[in-house]
GUVOVEX-5304 format. One record per residue: residue in one letter; x, y, z of N, C-alpha, C in turn. Coordinates in nm, 3 decimals, m for minus. Layout:
! residues N
[A,[X,Y,Z],[X,Y,Z],[X,Y,Z]]
...
***
This chain:
! residues 292
[M,[0.952,30.374,17.084],[1.078,30.361,17.009],[1.186,30.308,17.103]]
[L,[1.268,30.223,17.053],[1.370,30.160,17.135],[1.473,30.263,17.182]]
[R,[1.493,30.268,17.309],[1.592,30.361,17.363],[1.728,30.293,17.365]]
[R,[1.827,30.369,17.323],[1.959,30.309,17.311],[2.033,30.324,17.438]]
[G,[2.046,30.325,17.539],[2.125,30.346,17.655],[2.050,30.306,17.778]]
[F,[2.074,30.184,17.826],[2.010,30.137,17.948],[2.094,30.181,18.068]]
[K,[2.024,30.219,18.173],[2.095,30.253,18.295],[2.144,30.124,18.362]]
[P,[2.253,30.135,18.438],[2.303,30.016,18.507],[2.196,29.959,18.599]]
[G,[2.191,29.826,18.608],[2.094,29.761,18.694],[2.111,29.612,18.682]]
[S,[2.021,29.540,18.744],[2.029,29.396,18.740],[1.997,29.345,18.601]]
[R,[2.040,29.223,18.571],[2.013,29.162,18.442],[1.863,29.147,18.422]]
[R,[1.791,29.116,18.531],[1.646,29.100,18.519],[1.580,29.233,18.483]]
[Q,[1.626,29.340,18.546],[1.570,29.472,18.514],[1.598,29.508,18.369]]
[Q,[1.721,29.485,18.324],[1.756,29.518,18.187],[1.676,29.433,18.089]]
[L,[1.657,29.305,18.123],[1.579,29.218,18.036],[1.434,29.266,18.030]]
[G,[1.381,29.311,18.145],[1.244,29.361,18.145],[1.228,29.484,18.059]]
[V,[1.325,29.574,18.068],[1.320,29.695,17.983],[1.328,29.657,17.836]]
[L,[1.417,29.563,17.802],[1.435,29.522,17.664],[1.308,29.459,17.609]]
[V,[1.245,29.369,17.689],[1.122,29.306,17.644],[1.013,29.410,17.626]]
[G,[1.004,29.505,17.721],[0.902,29.609,17.709],[0.921,29.692,17.584]]
[A,[1.046,29.726,17.554],[1.073,29.805,17.434],[1.039,29.727,17.309]]
[T,[1.072,29.596,17.310],[1.043,29.513,17.193],[0.893,29.502,17.169]]
[V,[0.816,29.482,17.278],[0.671,29.475,17.265],[0.616,29.607,17.212]]
[S,[0.673,29.719,17.263],[0.627,29.850,17.217],[0.649,29.866,17.068]]
[I,[0.764,29.817,17.020],[0.791,29.824,16.877],[0.694,29.738,16.799]]
[G,[0.670,29.616,16.848],[0.584,29.523,16.776],[0.442,29.572,16.765]]
[L,[0.395,29.648,16.868],[0.257,29.694,16.867],[0.246,29.839,16.827]]
[G,[0.357,29.903,16.794],[0.353,30.045,16.762],[0.304,30.070,16.622]]
[Q,[0.314,30.196,16.580],[0.266,30.235,16.449],[0.351,30.171,16.340]]
[P,[0.289,30.125,16.232],[0.366,30.071,16.121],[0.438,30.182,16.047]]
[A,[0.542,30.147,15.974],[0.613,30.246,15.894],[0.520,30.300,15.786]]
[R,[0.526,30.432,15.765],[0.445,30.494,15.662],[0.540,30.552,15.558]]
[A,[0.567,30.476,15.455],[0.657,30.523,15.351],[0.598,30.647,15.284]]
[T,[0.683,30.745,15.260],[0.636,30.870,15.201],[0.649,30.868,15.049]]
[D,[0.611,30.757,14.987],[0.621,30.750,14.841],[0.519,30.840,14.773]]
[E,[0.403,30.865,14.838],[0.305,30.959,14.785],[0.248,31.042,14.898]]
[I,[0.256,31.173,14.883],[0.201,31.267,14.980],[0.101,31.352,14.904]]
[Q,[m0.028,31.329,14.928],[m0.130,31.393,14.846],[m0.265,31.389,14.916]]
[V,[m0.352,31.479,14.873],[m0.492,31.477,14.912],[m0.572,31.449,14.786]]
[Y,[m0.647,31.341,14.785],[m0.725,31.303,14.667],[m0.845,31.397,14.653]]
[N,[m0.871,31.439,14.529],[m0.978,31.536,14.504],[m1.093,31.480,14.421]]
[A,[m1.095,31.350,14.395],[m1.203,31.281,14.323],[m1.200,31.306,14.172]]
[S,[m1.098,31.375,14.121],[m1.083,31.388,13.976],[m1.017,31.261,13.921]]
[I,[m1.065,31.212,13.809],[m1.010,31.091,13.750],[m0.985,31.111,13.602]]
[A,[m0.913,31.017,13.543],[m0.886,31.022,13.400],[m1.015,31.004,13.321]]
[E,[m1.018,31.058,13.201],[m1.132,31.038,13.113],[m1.141,30.891,13.073]]
[V,[m1.256,30.852,13.025],[m1.275,30.714,12.983],[m1.177,30.681,12.871]]
[G,[m1.099,30.576,12.889],[m1.000,30.536,12.790],[m0.871,30.614,12.794]]
[Q,[m0.852,30.697,12.894],[m0.732,30.781,12.903],[m0.630,30.721,13.000]]
[L,[m0.503,30.725,12.961],[m0.392,30.682,13.045],[m0.319,30.805,13.097]]
[T,[m0.291,30.806,13.227],[m0.212,30.914,13.286],[m0.092,30.855,13.357]]
[I,[0.011,30.934,13.369],[0.131,30.893,13.443],[0.175,31.009,13.530]]
[Q,[0.207,30.979,13.653],[0.258,31.078,13.747],[0.381,31.023,13.817]]
[Q,[0.472,31.114,13.849],[0.591,31.077,13.924],[0.592,31.153,14.056]]
[H,[0.591,31.078,14.167],[0.603,31.136,14.299],[0.749,31.131,14.343]]
[L,[0.796,31.240,14.403],[0.929,31.243,14.465],[0.919,31.323,14.593]]
[N,[0.966,31.266,14.704],[0.960,31.331,14.834],[1.095,31.314,14.904]]
[Y,[1.151,31.425,14.947],[1.282,31.420,15.013],[1.268,31.465,15.157]]
[V,[1.317,31.382,15.249],[1.314,31.415,15.391],[1.445,31.487,15.424]]
[A,[1.438,31.620,15.425],[1.560,31.699,15.447],[1.610,31.687,15.590]]
[L,[1.516,31.678,15.684],[1.552,31.659,15.825],[1.443,31.574,15.888]]
[G,[1.478,31.451,15.921],[1.375,31.359,15.971],[1.422,31.277,16.088]]
[L,[1.342,31.177,16.120],[1.373,31.089,16.232],[1.498,31.007,16.202]]
[K,[1.582,30.991,16.301],[1.709,30.921,16.282],[1.708,30.778,16.334]]
[D,[1.595,30.737,16.393],[1.581,30.600,16.440],[1.477,30.528,16.354]]
[P,[1.497,30.399,16.329],[1.399,30.324,16.249],[1.270,30.305,16.327]]
[P,[1.156,30.295,16.261],[1.028,30.276,16.329],[1.014,30.137,16.389]]
[F,[1.096,30.042,16.343],[1.099,29.906,16.397],[1.234,29.845,16.358]]
[P,[1.277,29.739,16.422],[1.408,29.679,16.390],[1.418,29.643,16.242]]
[G,[1.519,29.695,16.175],[1.539,29.669,16.034],[1.461,29.761,15.943]]
[G,[1.385,29.854,16.000],[1.306,29.946,15.919],[1.390,30.059,15.863]]
[L,[1.333,30.130,15.767],[1.403,30.240,15.703],[1.411,30.362,15.795]]
[V,[1.524,30.428,15.794],[1.538,30.555,15.862],[1.501,30.665,15.763]]
[S,[1.408,30.751,15.802],[1.356,30.849,15.706],[1.450,30.966,15.681]]
[N,[1.536,30.998,15.776],[1.623,31.114,15.762],[1.710,31.106,15.636]]
[H,[1.705,31.210,15.554],[1.783,31.222,15.431],[1.747,31.114,15.328]]
[S,[1.627,31.062,15.332],[1.585,30.963,15.233],[1.506,31.028,15.121]]
[L,[1.518,30.973,15.002],[1.440,31.015,14.886],[1.340,30.903,14.856]]
[N,[1.213,30.936,14.859],[1.108,30.837,14.840],[1.019,30.878,14.724]]
[G,[0.963,30.779,14.657],[0.876,30.814,14.545],[0.810,30.692,14.483]]
[T,[0.737,30.719,14.378],[0.674,30.613,14.300],[0.623,30.670,14.168]]
[P,[0.639,30.596,14.060],[0.560,30.629,13.941],[0.420,30.573,13.960]]
[E,[0.323,30.642,13.905],[0.186,30.591,13.911],[0.124,30.595,13.773]]
[F,[0.066,30.484,13.734],[m0.004,30.473,13.607],[m0.152,30.455,13.636]]
[A,[m0.236,30.538,13.575],[m0.380,30.531,13.601],[m0.455,30.525,13.468]]
[Y,[m0.574,30.462,13.472],[m0.653,30.445,13.351],[m0.801,30.463,13.384]]
[G,[m0.870,30.544,13.305],[m1.011,30.569,13.327],[m1.098,30.462,13.261]]
[L,[m1.176,30.391,13.342],[m1.265,30.287,13.289],[m1.404,30.341,13.258]]
[T,[m1.457,30.425,13.347],[m1.585,30.492,13.324],[m1.572,30.635,13.376]]
[D,[m1.682,30.711,13.374],[m1.674,30.847,13.427],[m1.682,30.849,13.579]]
[W,[m1.686,30.731,13.642],[m1.687,30.724,13.788],[m1.589,30.621,13.844]]
[W,[m1.505,30.560,13.758],[m1.418,30.452,13.803],[m1.282,30.461,13.733]]
[E,[m1.177,30.459,13.814],[m1.040,30.462,13.765],[m0.957,30.359,13.841]]
[V,[m0.861,30.296,13.773],[m0.771,30.202,13.837],[m0.628,30.253,13.822]]
[G,[m0.541,30.212,13.917],[m0.404,30.260,13.915],[m0.305,30.156,13.962]]
[F,[m0.177,30.180,13.931],[m0.068,30.087,13.962],[0.054,30.168,14.003]]
[Y,[0.117,30.129,14.115],[0.233,30.199,14.167],[0.354,30.106,14.179]]
[L,[0.472,30.165,14.174],[0.598,30.094,14.199],[0.680,30.177,14.299]]
[P,[0.647,30.171,14.429],[0.714,30.256,14.528],[0.861,30.218,14.547]]
[F,[0.939,30.319,14.585],[1.082,30.296,14.610],[1.134,30.397,14.710]]
[S,[1.255,30.371,14.757],[1.325,30.465,14.844],[1.473,30.458,14.811]]
[V,[1.539,30.572,14.819],[1.684,30.579,14.802],[1.741,30.632,14.932]]
[Q,[1.826,30.551,14.996],[1.884,30.587,15.124],[2.027,30.539,15.130]]
[D,[2.117,30.628,15.170],[2.259,30.593,15.177],[2.308,30.537,15.043]]
[Q,[2.263,30.598,14.934],[2.302,30.561,14.798],[2.258,30.420,14.761]]
[K,[2.157,30.368,14.829],[2.102,30.236,14.797],[1.958,30.251,14.750]]
[F,[1.924,30.183,14.642],[1.788,30.183,14.590],[1.712,30.065,14.648]]
[L,[1.598,30.092,14.710],[1.516,29.988,14.772],[1.377,29.989,14.711]]
[S,[1.330,29.873,14.670],[1.197,29.861,14.611],[1.096,29.818,14.716]]
[D,[0.979,29.879,14.711],[0.869,29.840,14.799],[0.762,29.765,14.720]]
[A,[0.804,29.682,14.628],[0.715,29.595,14.550],[0.614,29.677,14.470]]
[F,[0.484,29.664,14.499],[0.385,29.733,14.416],[0.259,29.762,14.497]]
[K,[0.178,29.851,14.441],[0.046,29.882,14.497],[m0.055,29.888,14.382]]
[L,[m0.176,29.843,14.411],[m0.286,29.849,14.316],[m0.399,29.928,14.381]]
[R,[m0.467,30.011,14.302],[m0.579,30.084,14.359],[m0.698,30.085,14.264]]
[T,[m0.816,30.103,14.323],[m0.938,30.123,14.246],[m1.011,30.241,14.309]]
[L,[m1.051,30.337,14.228],[m1.105,30.464,14.276],[m1.245,30.485,14.219]]
[F,[m1.342,30.506,14.308],[m1.480,30.533,14.269],[m1.517,30.674,14.314]]
[V,[m1.573,30.754,14.222],[m1.602,30.894,14.253],[m1.737,30.935,14.198]]
[S,[m1.784,31.050,14.242],[m1.902,31.111,14.181],[m1.865,31.153,14.039]]
[P,[m1.947,31.117,13.937],[m1.911,31.149,13.798],[m1.884,31.297,13.778]]
[H,[m1.780,31.327,13.701],[m1.743,31.465,13.668],[m1.728,31.548,13.795]]
[A,[m1.654,31.492,13.890],[m1.637,31.559,14.020],[m1.574,31.697,14.003]]
[E,[m1.491,31.714,13.900],[m1.423,31.842,13.880],[m1.519,31.954,13.847]]
[Q,[m1.643,31.923,13.810],[m1.741,32.024,13.776],[m1.844,32.047,13.887]]
[R,[m1.823,31.984,14.002],[m1.920,31.991,14.110],[m1.870,32.082,14.223]]
[D,[m1.965,32.147,14.290],[m1.931,32.224,14.409],[m1.916,32.134,14.531]]
[F,[m1.986,32.020,14.533],[m1.971,31.919,14.636],[m1.939,31.787,14.567]]
[F,[m1.833,31.721,14.609],[m1.791,31.599,14.543],[m1.745,31.498,14.647]]
[Y,[m1.739,31.372,14.606],[m1.707,31.266,14.700],[m1.658,31.144,14.624]]
[G,[m1.604,31.048,14.698],[m1.556,30.925,14.638],[m1.490,30.839,14.743]]
[V,[m1.436,30.726,14.700],[m1.361,30.639,14.790],[m1.255,30.565,14.709]]
[N,[m1.135,30.557,14.765],[m1.024,30.488,14.701],[m0.984,30.368,14.786]]
[L,[m0.967,30.253,14.721],[m0.922,30.130,14.788],[m0.786,30.094,14.729]]
[E,[m0.686,30.081,14.816],[m0.549,30.061,14.768],[m0.488,29.941,14.840]]
[F,[m0.446,29.842,14.761],[m0.385,29.720,14.815],[m0.234,29.728,14.796]]
[S,[m0.159,29.701,14.903],[m0.013,29.710,14.899],[0.050,29.574,14.927]]
[N,[0.151,29.542,14.848],[0.238,29.427,14.874],[0.373,29.485,14.912]]
[T,[0.403,29.486,15.042],[0.519,29.558,15.091],[0.638,29.467,15.116]]
[T,[0.755,29.527,15.131],[0.878,29.453,15.160],[0.925,29.488,15.301]]
[P,[1.006,29.401,15.364],[1.042,29.417,15.506],[1.100,29.552,15.545]]
[P,[1.185,29.619,15.468],[1.236,29.746,15.517],[1.129,29.854,15.532]]
[F,[1.017,29.839,15.462],[0.914,29.941,15.461],[0.804,29.916,15.563]]
[A,[0.777,29.793,15.598],[0.667,29.762,15.689],[0.691,29.627,15.754]]
[Q,[0.619,29.605,15.865],[0.629,29.477,15.935],[0.525,29.377,15.886]]
[T,[0.435,29.420,15.801],[0.334,29.331,15.745],[0.354,29.320,15.595]]
[R,[0.327,29.204,15.540],[0.348,29.181,15.396],[0.238,29.248,15.313]]
[F,[0.116,29.247,15.363],[0.004,29.303,15.286],[m0.068,29.409,15.367]]
[A,[m0.119,29.510,15.298],[m0.190,29.619,15.364],[m0.300,29.671,15.272]]
[L,[m0.398,29.736,15.333],[m0.509,29.795,15.259],[m0.535,29.935,15.310]]
[E,[m0.545,30.030,15.218],[m0.582,30.167,15.252],[m0.724,30.194,15.204]]
[V,[m0.808,30.244,15.294],[m0.944,30.288,15.259],[m0.946,30.440,15.275]]
[R,[m0.966,30.511,15.163],[m0.956,30.657,15.163],[m1.087,30.720,15.114]]
[P,[m1.177,30.757,15.203],[m1.293,30.836,15.160],[m1.249,30.975,15.113]]
[I,[m1.326,31.033,15.025],[m1.297,31.166,14.969],[m1.422,31.251,14.983]]
[I,[m1.411,31.363,15.052],[m1.522,31.455,15.069],[m1.469,31.597,15.046]]
[G,[m1.533,31.672,14.955],[m1.482,31.805,14.925],[m1.589,31.903,14.881]]
[V,[m1.560,32.032,14.902],[m1.646,32.141,14.856],[m1.557,32.246,14.791]]
[R,[m1.615,32.322,14.698],[m1.539,32.428,14.631],[m1.632,32.535,14.578]]
[N,[m1.575,32.653,14.556],[m1.643,32.758,14.483],[m1.544,32.816,14.383]]
[A,[m1.570,32.935,14.334],[m1.484,32.990,14.230],[m1.343,33.021,14.279]]
[D,[m1.326,33.039,14.410],[m1.197,33.083,14.461],[m1.129,32.983,14.555]]
[Y,[m1.207,32.903,14.628],[m1.150,32.816,14.729],[m1.197,32.672,14.711]]
[E,[m1.119,32.581,14.772],[m1.162,32.442,14.784],[m1.115,32.387,14.919]]
[F,[m1.195,32.299,14.975],[m1.161,32.232,15.100],[m1.193,32.085,15.084]]
[I,[m1.093,31.999,15.108],[m1.106,31.855,15.085],[m1.054,31.781,15.207]]
[V,[m1.126,31.675,15.244],[m1.085,31.590,15.356],[m1.077,31.446,15.309]]
[N,[m0.970,31.377,15.348],[m0.953,31.233,15.324],[m0.935,31.164,15.459]]
[P,[m1.041,31.115,15.523],[m1.028,31.045,15.651],[m0.983,30.900,15.630]]
[I,[m0.854,30.880,15.617],[m0.796,30.753,15.573],[m0.786,30.654,15.689]]
[V,[m0.816,30.528,15.657],[m0.794,30.417,15.749],[m0.699,30.318,15.682]]
[D,[m0.589,30.286,15.750],[m0.490,30.191,15.700],[m0.499,30.061,15.779]]
[A,[m0.503,29.950,15.708],[m0.511,29.819,15.772],[m0.392,29.735,15.730]]
[G,[m0.315,29.685,15.828],[m0.207,29.592,15.802],[m0.251,29.452,15.840]]
[F,[m0.217,29.354,15.757],[m0.262,29.216,15.781],[m0.148,29.133,15.837]]
[G,[m0.179,29.043,15.929],[m0.079,28.959,15.992],[m0.074,28.983,16.141]]
[K,[0.014,28.911,16.209],[0.018,28.918,16.355],[0.064,29.054,16.406]]
[L,[0.137,29.130,16.324],[0.181,29.264,16.364],[0.095,29.373,16.301]]
[G,[m0.010,29.334,16.232],[m0.096,29.431,16.167],[m0.185,29.503,16.266]]
[E,[m0.228,29.623,16.226],[m0.319,29.702,16.307],[m0.400,29.794,16.217]]
[L,[m0.499,29.857,16.277],[m0.588,29.948,16.206],[m0.553,30.090,16.249]]
[D,[m0.502,30.170,16.156],[m0.457,30.306,16.187],[m0.549,30.411,16.126]]
[F,[m0.559,30.526,16.195],[m0.633,30.641,16.141],[m0.531,30.745,16.100]]
[A,[m0.529,30.777,15.969],[m0.427,30.867,15.913],[m0.493,30.968,15.818]]
[P,[m0.564,31.067,15.870],[m0.638,31.160,15.784],[m0.547,31.261,15.713]]
[A,[m0.602,31.319,15.606],[m0.535,31.425,15.532],[m0.640,31.529,15.491]]
[A,[m0.598,31.655,15.478],[m0.692,31.761,15.442],[m0.620,31.867,15.362]]
[R,[m0.699,31.945,15.287],[m0.642,32.048,15.200],[m0.734,32.169,15.195]]
[L,[m0.674,32.289,15.206],[m0.744,32.415,15.186],[m0.660,32.497,15.090]]
[A,[m0.717,32.533,14.974],[m0.639,32.602,14.871],[m0.720,32.714,14.808]]
[R,[m0.649,32.815,14.758],[m0.710,32.929,14.691],[m0.654,32.942,14.551]]
[K,[m0.742,32.974,14.455],[m0.698,32.997,14.317],[m0.643,33.138,14.305]]
[L,[m0.517,33.150,14.261],[m0.453,33.279,14.245],[m0.462,33.330,14.102]]
[A,[m0.458,33.238,14.007],[m0.458,33.273,13.864],[m0.495,33.147,13.788]]
[P,[m0.522,33.159,13.659],[m0.549,33.038,13.581],[m0.438,32.934,13.601]]
[D,[m0.477,32.813,13.642],[m0.385,32.701,13.660],[m0.285,32.722,13.773]]
[T,[m0.313,32.815,13.863],[m0.221,32.838,13.974],[m0.299,32.844,14.105]]
[F,[m0.263,32.756,14.198],[m0.326,32.750,14.328],[m0.220,32.755,14.438]]
[L,[m0.259,32.808,14.553],[m0.173,32.812,14.670],[m0.256,32.772,14.791]]
[G,[m0.198,32.688,14.878],[m0.276,32.645,14.992],[m0.196,32.567,15.094]]
[F,[m0.270,32.506,15.186],[m0.211,32.425,15.292],[m0.266,32.283,15.283]]
[E,[m0.179,32.186,15.314],[m0.221,32.046,15.325],[m0.171,31.993,15.459]]
[Y,[m0.255,31.913,15.520],[m0.225,31.858,15.652],[m0.232,31.706,15.646]]
[Y,[m0.130,31.641,15.698],[m0.122,31.495,15.700],[m0.093,31.449,15.842]]
[A,[m0.163,31.344,15.885],[m0.146,31.296,16.021],[m0.152,31.145,16.025]]
[D,[m0.093,31.088,16.129],[m0.111,30.948,16.164],[m0.136,30.944,16.314]]
[F,[m0.263,30.924,16.352],[m0.300,30.923,16.493],[m0.263,30.791,16.560]]
[G,[m0.228,30.690,16.480],[m0.193,30.562,16.537],[m0.309,30.464,16.534]]
[E,[m0.294,30.358,16.612],[m0.391,30.249,16.610],[m0.525,30.292,16.667]]
[I,[m0.631,30.264,16.592],[m0.766,30.296,16.637],[m0.797,30.216,16.763]]
[G,[m0.843,30.286,16.866],[m0.873,30.222,16.993],[m0.754,30.215,17.088]]
[N,[m0.634,30.251,17.037],[m0.514,30.247,17.121],[m0.416,30.355,17.075]]
[M,[m0.468,30.476,17.058],[m0.386,30.584,17.004],[m0.287,30.634,17.109]]
[P,[m0.162,30.660,17.067],[m0.062,30.710,17.162],[m0.087,30.856,17.195]]
[R,[m0.008,30.908,17.285],[m0.019,31.050,17.319],[0.023,31.135,17.200]]
[L,[m0.015,31.262,17.203],[0.006,31.352,17.089],[0.153,31.356,17.045]]
[A,[0.245,31.358,17.138],[0.387,31.368,17.103],[0.437,31.249,17.023]]
[D,[0.368,31.134,17.036],[0.407,31.014,16.964],[0.328,30.994,16.835]]
[Q,[0.245,31.089,16.799],[0.171,31.085,16.673],[0.245,31.165,16.566]]
[Q,[0.207,31.144,16.442],[0.269,31.217,16.331],[0.171,31.322,16.278]]
[H,[0.216,31.448,16.278],[0.134,31.559,16.228],[0.226,31.651,16.148]]
[T,[0.193,31.673,16.020],[0.277,31.755,15.932],[0.190,31.851,15.853]]
[L,[0.233,31.977,15.846],[0.162,32.081,15.770],[0.248,32.124,15.652]]
[F,[0.189,32.122,15.532],[0.258,32.159,15.409],[0.205,32.290,15.354]]
[L,[0.294,32.373,15.305],[0.258,32.485,15.219],[0.277,32.436,15.076]]
[V,[0.170,32.440,14.993],[0.175,32.379,14.861],[0.133,32.478,14.753]]
[T,[0.181,32.454,14.634],[0.137,32.528,14.516],[0.120,32.430,14.401]]
[D,[0.027,32.461,14.310],[m0.001,32.377,14.195],[m0.007,32.465,14.072]]
[F,[0.058,32.421,13.964],[0.060,32.502,13.842],[0.089,32.412,13.723]]
[K,[0.079,32.468,13.604],[0.107,32.393,13.482],[0.231,32.448,13.413]]
[L,[0.309,32.358,13.355],[0.421,32.393,13.267],[0.392,32.329,13.133]]
[G,[0.330,32.403,13.043],[0.288,32.347,12.916],[0.178,32.245,12.938]]
[V,[0.204,32.121,12.898],[0.105,32.014,12.915],[0.129,31.933,13.042]]
[V,[0.225,31.977,13.123],[0.261,31.903,13.244],[0.204,31.974,13.367]]
[D,[0.142,31.898,13.456],[0.094,31.950,13.583],[0.200,31.929,13.689]]
[V,[0.218,32.030,13.774],[0.321,32.026,13.878],[0.257,32.060,14.013]]
[D,[0.288,31.979,14.112],[0.252,32.007,14.251],[0.380,32.010,14.333]]
[F,[0.397,32.116,14.413],[0.520,32.130,14.493],[0.482,32.177,14.632]]
[G,[0.546,32.121,14.734],[0.516,32.162,14.869],[0.633,32.139,14.964]]
[V,[0.633,32.217,15.071],[0.731,32.204,15.178],[0.655,32.183,15.307]]
[G,[0.689,32.074,15.380],[0.617,32.040,15.501],[0.703,32.051,15.625]]
[Y,[0.634,32.086,15.737],[0.701,32.099,15.867],[0.633,32.006,15.967]]
[G,[0.710,31.921,16.032],[0.656,31.830,16.132],[0.624,31.902,16.261]]
[L,[0.504,31.878,16.314],[0.456,31.952,16.430],[0.479,31.879,16.562]]
[T,[0.520,31.753,16.557],[0.543,31.675,16.679],[0.681,31.609,16.675]]
[P,[0.732,31.567,16.791],[0.865,31.502,16.793],[0.870,31.375,16.711]]
[S,[0.758,31.307,16.690],[0.756,31.182,16.614],[0.735,31.204,16.464]]
[S,[0.735,31.330,16.421],[0.719,31.362,16.279],[0.852,31.402,16.219]]
[D,[0.871,31.374,16.091],[0.988,31.428,16.021],[0.977,31.580,16.023]]
[R,[1.090,31.648,16.051],[1.084,31.793,16.070],[1.061,31.869,15.939]]
[W,[1.140,31.838,15.835],[1.127,31.908,15.707],[1.118,31.806,15.593]]
[V,[1.015,31.822,15.511],[0.993,31.732,15.397],[0.958,31.816,15.275]]
[V,[1.020,31.784,15.163],[0.990,31.850,15.036],[0.923,31.749,14.943]]
[K,[0.808,31.786,14.887],[0.737,31.692,14.800],[0.708,31.756,14.665]]
[T,[0.702,31.672,14.563],[0.664,31.717,14.430],[0.594,31.605,14.356]]
[I,[0.501,31.643,14.269],[0.431,31.549,14.181],[0.430,31.610,14.042]]
[I,[0.477,31.535,13.945],[0.479,31.580,13.805],[0.394,31.483,13.724]]
[G,[0.295,31.535,13.651],[0.202,31.446,13.584],[0.173,31.485,13.440]]
[Y,[0.140,31.384,13.362],[0.103,31.404,13.221],[m0.012,31.311,13.186]]
[A,[m0.111,31.364,13.116],[m0.226,31.284,13.071],[m0.215,31.264,12.920]]
[F,[m0.209,31.139,12.877],[m0.203,31.110,12.735],[m0.337,31.143,12.670]]
[P,[m0.336,31.185,12.542],[m0.462,31.214,12.475],[m0.552,31.090,12.472]]
[V,[m0.681,31.115,12.482],[m0.777,31.005,12.474],[m0.782,30.956,12.329]]
[P,[m0.766,30.826,12.305],[m0.770,30.774,12.168],[m0.901,30.812,12.098]]
[G,[m0.885,30.867,11.977],[m1.003,30.903,11.899],[m1.059,31.040,11.929]]
[S,[m0.998,31.113,12.025],[m1.048,31.246,12.059],[m0.957,31.351,11.999]]
[D,[m1.007,31.474,11.990],[m0.930,31.587,11.940],[m0.861,31.652,12.058]]
[S,[m0.732,31.626,12.075],[m0.662,31.679,12.191],[m0.658,31.831,12.192]]
[S,[m0.671,31.892,12.076],[m0.668,32.037,12.070],[m0.791,32.098,12.132]]
[A,[m0.895,32.019,12.148],[m1.018,32.071,12.207],[m1.004,32.088,12.358]]
[G,[m0.906,32.022,12.413],[m0.880,32.035,12.557],[m0.954,31.931,12.637]]
[G,[m0.882,31.872,12.728],[m0.944,31.779,12.821],[m0.944,31.842,12.958]]
[H,[m0.933,31.760,13.062],[m0.914,31.821,13.191],[m0.779,31.790,13.250]]
[G,[m0.677,31.796,13.163],[m0.542,31.786,13.215],[m0.519,31.653,13.282]]
[I,[m0.449,31.658,13.391],[m0.420,31.536,13.464],[m0.547,31.483,13.525]]
[G,[m0.580,31.360,13.489],[m0.688,31.293,13.559],[m0.628,31.218,13.676]]
[G,[m0.713,31.159,13.757],[m0.664,31.082,13.869],[m0.628,31.169,13.986]]
[P,[m0.614,31.110,14.100],[m0.599,31.187,14.222],[m0.457,31.221,14.259]]
[V,[m0.357,31.172,14.181],[m0.221,31.185,14.229],[m0.176,31.330,14.228]]
[N,[m0.199,31.404,14.117],[m0.175,31.546,14.120],[m0.298,31.611,14.182]]
[P,[m0.287,31.672,14.298],[m0.406,31.721,14.366],[m0.478,31.831,14.290]]
[M,[m0.418,31.891,14.189],[m0.486,31.996,14.116],[m0.484,31.964,13.967]]
[S,[m0.596,31.978,13.902],[m0.607,31.967,13.757],[m0.700,32.079,13.715]]
[H,[m0.651,32.177,13.640],[m0.718,32.306,13.639],[m0.798,32.339,13.514]]
[T,[m0.783,32.267,13.405],[m0.856,32.305,13.286],[m0.995,32.246,13.289]]
[S,[m1.094,32.330,13.292],[m1.233,32.288,13.303],[m1.321,32.396,13.245]]
[T,[m1.432,32.356,13.187],[m1.524,32.454,13.129],[m1.576,32.550,13.234]]
[R,[m1.588,32.504,13.361],[m1.634,32.591,13.468],[m1.517,32.659,13.538]]
[F,[m1.393,32.618,13.509],[m1.273,32.669,13.571],[m1.276,32.649,13.722]]
[L,[m1.339,32.542,13.765],[m1.346,32.514,13.908],[m1.277,32.385,13.944]]
[Q,[m1.225,32.314,13.846],[m1.165,32.184,13.877],[m1.037,32.204,13.956]]
[P,[m1.020,32.130,14.065],[m0.897,32.142,14.143],[m0.782,32.074,14.074]]
***
C-alpha cells in the first residue's frame, strides 16, 4: 500500500521509493468488492423457478486507504447487489448480478456479473454434496484494475441432522496486464437451533496471488458470526464480521434477503424448498429437514 509521508532525502531516493510503491500497487491484490459475502451450499432453484435475493453489506470500520490509485475506500461504504437466479435443471442454475457501492453519498455501479452453477442433484437432501460455480464479471475502474474477471468456486460440504460444514476454495482470475490469480477461500460451520433457524461461523479470506502470496499481515482474513431464519416466505441471513489482520476491514455487517417465486404450474401450498440458489446460505424447508 502506498505510504503517504516520505522521509527527507535525495530526489533519486524519493523517486525510487515512489516507483517501488507504484509497482507494489500494480502487482498487489485486486480490490475485492463486498457486494456478496456468502458460502455457497449447492442448493439451487427448482426447475423453472425464479428467485431474487438482495445482498447488503456495510463496512462499519474498515480500511481508510484505497487498494490502488483511484480505487474505492471500504471504510463506511455500503455495498450490495440484487441477484436474479433461474433453475434450468435439477443440477444447473444461472444467475445475474448488478453490483453497486454507496460511498460518501455517491452511488457507484460495478456493471454486471453472470454466473452458471452446476451441483449434485437435490444437494439439499444429501449428507455429502458438491458443485462448482463459474462467475464472469465486467467491472468498472473504481472497483478493480482489470475490466474482466472470472471466479471459479468449488463447493464441498457435509451435514447431518444438527450440523453442516461447507468449504468453497475459490480462485479469482483477473484478465489484462494487471490481472492475477488469487486464492480466496470461504468456509462455514453451522448448527440447527430450531426449525428454520441456524447459528454458526463463516470465514472469508484472500491469501493473495497464487505463487506470490504476501505475509499474513497483508492478507485478508475475516470471521463472521451468522444466523439464518425465515420471516414468513422470506429467507434472511444476517452476520457480523471481525477482521483478523491489519489488511482486513475491522467490522462488517452483512445481510441477505431472499424470495423464491412459485414454480409455474405447481401447487405452492405443497411447499418447495424456499430460497433456491446459493446466495442465501440457508434454505430450510425440506422433507428431510436437512437442507441448509
